[in-house]
C-alpha positions, 0 to 999 in steps of 0.5 A, a space after each residue: 252445102 257449101 260448094 267445094 272453091 277449085 283452085 282457080 276459083 277465084 270468085 267462089 272463095 271470094 264469096 265464101 269467104 264475104 258469107 263467113 265474114 257477114 255470117 258468123 260462126 256464133 250466127 250459124 242455125 247449127 250451134 246453140 246460143 252462146 251462153 254467157 256466164 256472169 259469175 263462176 259458179 253458172 259457170 262451172 254447174 254448166 259444164 258439169 251437166 248435159 250435155 259436157 257430161 258424157 264424153 263427146 265433148 272437147 273444149 277450147 278456151 280463147 281470150 278474147 270471145 270475139 277472136 274467131 277459130 283459127 289456126 296460127 298459120 291460118 292468121 298469119 296468112 290473113 294479117 300477111 296477105 289477106 286478100 289474096 288468102 280470100 281470093 284463093 290466089 296464096 300458094 298456101 300449100 307452098 307457103 306450108 310446104 315450106 315451114 315443114 321443110 325447115 322444121 325438118 331440115 334443123 330440128 335435130 339440132 336443137 332435139 334428138 328423138 324425131 317422129 318417122 319420117 313418115 308420121 304426119 300428125 308427129 311432126 305437126 304435134 312437134 311443131 305445134 309444141 315448139 311455136 311452129 306455124 300449121 293448121 293445128 288448134 289446140 283443144 283438151 278433153 278438159 272444161 277446166 284446163 278450157 277455162 284457165 286458158 281462156 281467163 288466165 290472160 283475159 283482163 281486159 275482155 270477155 273470154 271464151 270457152 268453145 265446145 264441140 261434139 267430137 264424136 258427131 264432126 269425126 262421124 260425119 267427116 268418115 261419112 264424108 270423106 268415104 272412110 271405114 267406121 272400123 278405119 282411122 280418119 288419120 291414115 294417110 290416105 284420108 288426110 291427103 291434105 294434112 302435110 300439104 293440101 288434099 285433091 279438088 275433089 276432097 271434101 273440106 273437114 275438120 277431123 280430130 287428132 291424137 299424135 301416137 306418143 304424147 308429150 309431157 305438155 299434151 298428156 298433163 292437159 289432156 289435149 288434142 288438136 283439130 285439123 282443116 285438112 286443106 288450106 285453101 280453106 278457112 277452118 270455120 269453113 271447113 266446120 261449117 261444111 261438115 255442119 251443114 252436111 249434117 243437116 242436109 242429111 238428117 243428122 244433125 239432131 241437137 246443136 254440136 257446137 256451144 260456147 259458153 262465154 266468161 264475162 271480165 268480172 268473173 275473171 277471177 272468180 273461174 280462176 280462184 276455182 280452178 287454183 283450187 283444183 290446182 289447174 294453173 300455169 305451175 301445174 299446166 305449164 311444168 318447170 321454172 317458166 310454168 311456176 313463176 308465171 303461174 305467181 301473176 296471178 295466185 297475186 291476183 287472186 289474193 289481191 281480189 281477196 282482200 278487196 272482198 272477203 267473200 273471195 278469202 283463200 285459207 292461206 298456208 301456215 
């Protein structure tokens, strides 16, 4: 099991980040080998089959398969102050408090219906919805929605759909935090670091989060969030911590983390199939903006059909 970095343990934190840099998440023995999908039928056959067909899995699409699993606030830390973040000297909690405080102070100028003051999950979900930096990472219960987000803008790169056994990861996080099975893992006493950062003695974990009130977009996209419970550890490090804990205690009976790579040559085939399922920007982002964005991909699909009769689209009369 990974050692937790202390607040003043600069060397331990640097060693952890060195390990993460040297050994990508894909190389972990606790993860299944990435599967490269070179056409749409291969991808859809995979996501419709075991183990993804039992409702335990959630999915995330990323338009570059080389991207790591990082929430926005973590990417900003690495972009702006990578050395301080890696060494553990950056005041991540203070920066997170600044963003949350400023959002809560000013959001009433734009919205009339706001979360309760003590509902951390809903506040963070609201911030994420409008693009503020948080440690929430977007996932979905639908592999098809994830496939759309993976491929929609991946014109020059291979994309990826990540899959994680949400139920198993949540159960292991419960054990690590000492949470009773009948208790919600999302309540503040169990997720001390949901807003700012937990006590140093709290094990770093990744947990799924659903706000009680789902906004329209989250509902349509079948969305939820995964979040690390501390900003002192990167998301992937917290996830490794959970997986290694399960392995050390002989509970990791199969791979809880998978990655499906969609080659750029398969992109438009996948998007064409998703279009036939009515999964596109217009349906996932209701409104004129979503509709307008959907026309770009619709044009790309029809351009493919014009060049290859095998991908012909039956147009409306």
